[in-house]
LUMMARLO-250810 format. One record per residue (C-alpha): chain; residue number from 1; x, y, z. Coordinates in steps of 0.001 Angstrom, whole numbers. Each point is the difference from the previous one (the first is absolute). Layout:
N
<pt chaine="A" num="NUM" u="X" v="Y" w="Z"/>
...
# end
This chain:
87
<pt chaine="A" num="1" u="17" v="-16" w="-60"/>
<pt chaine="A" num="2" u="1393" v="3434" w="-892"/>
<pt chaine="A" num="3" u="468" v="2896" w="2344"/>
<pt chaine="A" num="4" u="-3026" v="1753" w="-1321"/>
<pt chaine="A" num="5" u="-2148" v="-3122" w="301"/>
<pt chaine="A" num="6" u="1322" v="-492" w="3596"/>
<pt chaine="A" num="7" u="-926" v="3498" w="888"/>
<pt chaine="A" num="8" u="-3500" v="-340" w="-1540"/>
<pt chaine="A" num="9" u="-855" v="-3333" w="1061"/>
<pt chaine="A" num="10" u="-3786" v="-337" w="703"/>
<pt chaine="A" num="11" u="-644" v="663" w="3633"/>
<pt chaine="A" num="12" u="-1833" v="-2520" w="2127"/>
<pt chaine="A" num="13" u="-3596" v="-449" w="-967"/>
<pt chaine="A" num="14" u="439" v="1461" w="-3577"/>
<pt chaine="A" num="15" u="-356" v="-2259" w="-2848"/>
<pt chaine="A" num="16" u="3171" v="-430" w="-1839"/>
<pt chaine="A" num="17" u="-1530" v="924" w="-3344"/>
<pt chaine="A" num="18" u="-1961" v="3017" w="1399"/>
<pt chaine="A" num="19" u="-356" v="2318" w="-2943"/>
<pt chaine="A" num="20" u="1174" v="3134" w="1869"/>
<pt chaine="A" num="21" u="3000" v="-1807" w="1413"/>
<pt chaine="A" num="22" u="906" v="-1294" w="-3522"/>
<pt chaine="A" num="23" u="-293" v="3441" w="-1529"/>
<pt chaine="A" num="24" u="2348" v="1513" w="2774"/>
<pt chaine="A" num="25" u="2524" v="-2794" w="-496"/>
<pt chaine="A" num="26" u="98" v="521" w="-3727"/>
<pt chaine="A" num="27" u="279" v="3871" w="413"/>
<pt chaine="A" num="28" u="3003" v="-440" w="2483"/>
<pt chaine="A" num="29" u="1843" v="-2436" w="-2209"/>
<pt chaine="A" num="30" u="-526" v="2423" w="-2884"/>
<pt chaine="A" num="31" u="1203" v="2871" w="1992"/>
<pt chaine="A" num="32" u="3099" v="-1808" w="1347"/>
<pt chaine="A" num="33" u="911" v="-1459" w="-3313"/>
<pt chaine="A" num="34" u="-505" v="3208" w="-2031"/>
<pt chaine="A" num="35" u="846" v="2830" w="2433"/>
<pt chaine="A" num="36" u="2810" v="-1116" w="2151"/>
<pt chaine="A" num="37" u="3641" v="105" w="-1069"/>
<pt chaine="A" num="38" u="2101" v="-3206" w="760"/>
<pt chaine="A" num="39" u="1594" v="1682" w="2999"/>
<pt chaine="A" num="40" u="-3349" v="1222" w="1476"/>
<pt chaine="A" num="41" u="-1313" v="-3533" w="-358"/>
<pt chaine="A" num="42" u="3071" v="-1403" w="1783"/>
<pt chaine="A" num="43" u="-536" v="2536" w="2850"/>
<pt chaine="A" num="44" u="-3724" v="-715" w="287"/>
<pt chaine="A" num="45" u="666" v="-3842" w="63"/>
<pt chaine="A" num="46" u="2673" v="264" w="2712"/>
<pt chaine="A" num="47" u="-1869" v="2496" w="2140"/>
<pt chaine="A" num="48" u="-3577" v="-1293" w="-392"/>
<pt chaine="A" num="49" u="531" v="-3567" w="-959"/>
<pt chaine="A" num="50" u="2915" v="-948" w="2325"/>
<pt chaine="A" num="51" u="-396" v="2735" w="2703"/>
<pt chaine="A" num="52" u="3631" v="1126" w="-420"/>
<pt chaine="A" num="53" u="899" v="3405" w="1410"/>
<pt chaine="A" num="54" u="1004" v="2759" w="-2260"/>
<pt chaine="A" num="55" u="3580" v="123" w="1213"/>
<pt chaine="A" num="56" u="342" v="-3761" w="-629"/>
<pt chaine="A" num="57" u="-1462" v="407" w="-3534"/>
<pt chaine="A" num="58" u="2559" v="2638" w="-707"/>
<pt chaine="A" num="59" u="2802" v="-2337" w="910"/>
<pt chaine="A" num="60" u="-1486" v="-2851" w="-2070"/>
<pt chaine="A" num="61" u="-466" v="2217" w="-2969"/>
<pt chaine="A" num="62" u="3194" v="2017" w="362"/>
<pt chaine="A" num="63" u="-1794" v="3414" w="317"/>
<pt chaine="A" num="64" u="-529" v="2616" w="2612"/>
<pt chaine="A" num="65" u="-2895" v="-260" w="2458"/>
<pt chaine="A" num="66" u="-1588" v="3393" w="-1137"/>
<pt chaine="A" num="67" u="-46" v="-1438" w="-3598"/>
<pt chaine="A" num="68" u="-1892" v="-3101" w="1285"/>
<pt chaine="A" num="69" u="-2514" v="2453" w="1643"/>
<pt chaine="A" num="70" u="-471" v="1915" w="-3273"/>
<pt chaine="A" num="71" u="-442" v="-3142" w="-1997"/>
<pt chaine="A" num="72" u="-2727" v="-1261" w="2461"/>
<pt chaine="A" num="73" u="-1627" v="3390" w="-42"/>
<pt chaine="A" num="74" u="-180" v="123" w="-3844"/>
<pt chaine="A" num="75" u="-1265" v="-3536" w="-139"/>
<pt chaine="A" num="76" u="-2720" v="878" w="2401"/>
<pt chaine="A" num="77" u="-1009" v="3047" w="-1870"/>
<pt chaine="A" num="78" u="-54" v="-1731" w="-3302"/>
<pt chaine="A" num="79" u="-1942" v="-3102" w="1266"/>
<pt chaine="A" num="80" u="-2454" v="2358" w="1764"/>
<pt chaine="A" num="81" u="-529" v="2054" w="-3199"/>
<pt chaine="A" num="82" u="-695" v="-3107" w="-2159"/>
<pt chaine="A" num="83" u="-2277" v="-1647" w="2542"/>
<pt chaine="A" num="84" u="-2054" v="3192" w="240"/>
<pt chaine="A" num="85" u="-555" v="-260" w="-3807"/>
<pt chaine="A" num="86" u="-1049" v="-3728" w="218"/>
<pt chaine="A" num="87" u="-2134" v="110" w="3111"/>
# end
């Protein structure tokens, strides 16, 4: 299961194929694939998918912590903008 699918897994009591849930999942996948740079996606996957702190992400990727913060902020803005369009 991908990070996006993991983040948007249907909550308990919701049918896995609920139409709204499926629509949201497709929108997030589209947004992540088409809107995020490779570096932004790496930061998002490490921060949200693996719960790694920004300082550690910086060390892993060989960049400075403020750069990680900027990548995460830009990724959130891009995803928010795309999701507002789809939802």
